[in-house]
C-alpha positions as CSV (number, residue, x, y, z in Angstrom):
1,M,-78.3,-16.0,3.4
2,A,-77.5,-13.4,0.8
3,E,-74.1,-15.0,0.3
4,N,-75.8,-18.3,-0.5
5,G,-78.0,-16.7,-3.1
6,K,-74.9,-15.1,-4.6
7,N,-73.1,-18.4,-4.9
8,C,-76.2,-20.0,-6.6
9,D,-76.3,-17.2,-9.1
10,Q,-72.6,-17.6,-9.8
11,R,-73.0,-21.3,-10.3
12,R,-75.9,-20.8,-12.6
13,I,-74.0,-18.3,-14.7
14,A,-70.9,-20.5,-14.8
15,M,-72.9,-23.5,-16.2
16,S,-73.0,-23.8,-20.0
17,K,-76.3,-24.0,-21.8
18,D,-75.8,-27.8,-22.2
19,Q,-76.1,-28.2,-18.4
20,H,-79.4,-26.4,-18.0
21,N,-82.3,-28.8,-17.8
22,G,-80.4,-31.7,-19.4
23,S,-78.4,-31.4,-22.5
24,L,-79.4,-29.8,-25.7
25,T,-79.7,-32.3,-28.5
26,D,-78.5,-31.9,-32.0
27,P,-81.2,-32.9,-34.5
28,S,-78.6,-34.9,-36.5
29,S,-77.6,-36.9,-33.4
30,V,-81.2,-37.7,-32.6
31,H,-81.7,-39.0,-36.2
32,E,-78.5,-41.1,-35.8
33,K,-79.7,-42.6,-32.5
34,K,-83.0,-43.5,-34.0
35,R,-81.3,-45.1,-37.0
36,R,-79.0,-47.2,-34.6
37,D,-82.0,-48.2,-32.5
38,R,-83.9,-49.3,-35.6
39,E,-80.9,-51.4,-36.8
40,E,-80.6,-53.0,-33.3
41,R,-84.3,-53.9,-33.3
42,Q,-83.9,-55.5,-36.7
43,N,-81.0,-57.7,-35.4
44,I,-82.9,-59.0,-32.4
45,V,-84.2,-62.3,-33.8
46,L,-84.6,-65.7,-32.0
47,W,-81.8,-67.5,-33.9
48,R,-79.2,-64.7,-33.5
49,Q,-79.9,-63.5,-29.9
50,P,-82.2,-66.0,-28.3
51,L,-81.8,-64.8,-24.7
52,I,-82.4,-61.2,-25.5
53,T,-85.4,-62.1,-27.6
54,L,-86.9,-64.2,-24.8
55,Q,-86.2,-61.4,-22.3
56,Y,-88.1,-58.9,-24.4
57,F,-90.9,-61.5,-25.0
58,S,-91.3,-62.0,-21.3
59,L,-91.3,-58.3,-20.5
60,E,-93.9,-57.6,-23.2
61,T,-96.0,-60.5,-21.9
62,L,-96.0,-59.0,-18.4
63,V,-97.0,-55.6,-19.7
64,V,-99.9,-57.1,-21.7
65,L,-101.1,-59.2,-18.7
66,K,-100.9,-56.1,-16.5
67,E,-103.1,-54.2,-18.9
68,W,-105.6,-57.0,-19.1
69,T,-105.9,-57.2,-15.3
70,S,-106.6,-53.5,-14.9
C-alpha cells in the first residue's frame, strides 16, 4: 500500500503544471480563440453554408421548445 502511494506522489511530481486540472490557458490564446469563433459565427449565413445554418436553427428550435415545455 505504501508503495502505491509513493508511485502516485512520483507521478504527481513528474507531471508539469499544464497537466494539473486541465491545461493552463494563456490569456492571448483565449482572446485569439474568441476572435476566431466570432469570425466563424459571422460567416454562417444561409446562402454560404445552408446545411450548417439549418442544423443550428434546428438545434436552437429544440432548445426553445424544451424550455417552453418545462
